[in-house]
N, C-alpha and C positions, 0 to 999 in steps of 0.2 A: 497220275498222282501217286499211285502205289509205288512206282519205281523211285520217285523222289523220296517218299517216306522211308523206303528200305535203305536208302543211302546212295543210290546211283546219281551221278552228276551229269549224265548225258544220255541221249537217245538217238535213234535214226528214224527218219520219216519215210513212209512208203508213198512215193510220188507216182501213184497209179492212175490219177484222173478218173477215179470212180465216184459214184454217187454215194459218198459216205454220209452217215448221220451228222458227222462234223467234217466239213470239207478240209482240204489240205491246208489252206491258209489258217483256218481256225485251229487246226492241230499245231501248226508252227507257233502261232501266237500263244496258245495255251502252254505249250512246253516252255516257252521263254518267260511267260508269267511265273512259272514254277521255278525258274532259275536253272533249267536244264539246257545244256549245250546240245545243239543238233550236230552230231558228228558227220552225218552225210545224209543225202536223200537217195533212196533206192528207186531208180527209174523202173517204169513198167516194162514187162518183158513179154506180154501177150503178143504173139505174131512175130517175135524177134527173128525167128528162123528165116523169115522173108527178106531179111537184110542181105542174105546171100543169094537171093533169087533174082533173075532178070525179069522183073515185073514192076508195075506201078506201086504195088504195096510196099516194096522196099524203099522207094523214093518217099512215099508218104511217111514211113517210119522216121526217116531223116528229118523231114520237116517238123514232125511232132516233137522229136527230141530237141531240136534247136529252140523251139518255143518253150519247152520245159526248162532248158538251160537259162533262158532269159528270165523266167519266173524265179528259178532257184537263185540266180544272181541277185535279183531284187530282194530276196529274203536273206541275203548275206550268208548263204550256205556254200562252203568252199570245196565240197567234194560230192560226187555222185558215184553210186555203184551201178554197174550196167552188166546185164547178161549178154553173152554172144550167141547162145542157143537157148531153146526152151524144151522141146520134145527130145525123145531119144533118137529120132531120125531127123536130119536136117541136110540141106544142100552142103556139099563139101566146101570148105573155106576156099575163097576164090578172089579174083581181082576186083570184081564189081562190089563185093562185100567190103573189101579193104578200102576202096574208093569212098564208099558211103561212110564207113567208120572214120576214115581220115577227115572227112568234112566235120563230123561231130567232134572229134578230138581237137581239130584246129579251132573250131568255134569256142569250145570250152577253154582252150588255152588263151584266146583273146579275152575271155571273161575272167581269167585267173581261177578257173575251176579245175580240180583234178578229177580224173576218171579212173576208178578202180574196177577192172573187169573181173567178174566172178567166175570161178570154176563151177560148172553146172553139171550136165549129164553126159557130155560127149568129150572125150579126150582129144587134144590137139589144137583146138581153136585158140586157146591162149597163146600157145607157142607160135602159131601162124601169125597172129596179130602182132606179137612183139618182134617177130622177124621182119615185118613189113612196115611197122609204124614206129618211129623213133622219137616222137615228141616227149619232152621231159615231164609233161603233166599226166602221164599215164602210169598205172601200176596195177596191183592185184588186190582183189578182195578174196582172201582165203576162207572158203567155207568148209569147215571140218566135217560136217555131216555129209555133204555132197561127196567129198573126197573119200570118206570111209565107205559110204553106201554104193556109190557108182563106180569108183576107181580102185577099190580095195586099198586105199591109202596111198596110191601112186600119185606123186606130185614132183614136179621138176624143181626141187629146192635150190639147186645150184644155178639154174637159169634165172630164177626169180629172186635170188638173193638181193637184198636192198630195194626190192620193188613191191613189197607187200605194204599197202597203205591202210588196209582195213581188214577186219576179220568178222566172220559169222561163226561163233563157237556154239556148237550143240552136239548131241550124241545120238547114236542109234545102234541097232544090233545087226545092221546090214540087210535086214529084210526089206526095209523101205526107209524113206527120209522122215524119221519119226519126230525130229526136233525135241529130243529129250534134253534134260539138264546134263551138263558135263558130268562124267563119271557114272551116269546111269545106264550107259550102253556098253559097247565093246571096244571103243577107241582106246588105244594105248596113249593116255594123256601125257605121261612122262616123256615118251618119245616125241609126240607131237609138239609139246611145248619146248623141248630141246631144239627141234628143227626150227620152230618160229624164232627162238632166241638166236640161233646160229644164222638165221636169215636176216638178223638185225631188225626185227619188227619192234617198233617202239611206240605204236599207236595205242589207242584205248582197248580195253578188254570188252568186246561187244558180244553179248550173248544173243542167240536167236532161238531160244527154247520156247515152247508153247505151253500154256496152261490148259492142257487137255488130258483126256483119258485118265490114267491112274493118279495124276496130280489133283484130280478133283475131290479127293478125300481130305485135302487141306484147303484152307482159305486162300483166296487170292493174295491177301496180305502176307501170309506165311510163305507162299510160293515165291513172292518177290524177295522176302527176307532170305530165304534159302538160296535164291539165285545170286543175291548180292554177296553172301558169304563165299559161294563158289567162285564168283568173279574175283574177290579179294585173294583167294587161294591161288587162282591162276596168275593173277598179277604178280604175286610174290614169287612164283616159280619163274616168271619171265624176267625178273630183275637180275 
């Protein structure tokens, strides 16, 4: 509700299949009652490293993601965000992982759902997937905090030009993934937004900042108002 009051017109849903106080369906219904667009559903990533491992857990991941896609389709959500890794160490990208991801991508394509793969903690997985999977329904979810903290802002802008479908915009000081508001850390936002603009990103400005730590000296309502003003500032720079 606070995001709607602040001026935001969209949200994303964490599709994590957890025992929430309000389950996923209730969250979807509530957002739509408020008139908020659901830009995408963020798929769960616990155990995602197993998708690259030759074991039954990797196959179970595929089955669960296909079930999630069915439910997401029933809720008329047109895009999901998916991690390719979780931890700092994972099996190297390989054929078995690609075969599993291909199944997920093909099924999403049949459902007319786009998949935006997110840059997470290990460099190279996005490149590997896009070198081996050519479906037109895949793209990138660019996470500014991950890129700054884990990759020192290294990102293959040329390779992924015209392929960025979604963004997670937040800041940090490179000490860890702090999820600060934009401009509160050490990201060079002028450079970042220029890169996004040159990559032809035309989607919504989606913030992934958290109401924690030093923001707690202001009300939640004020936090959302501040977030909205920053989102407008970023949107203006992307035009």
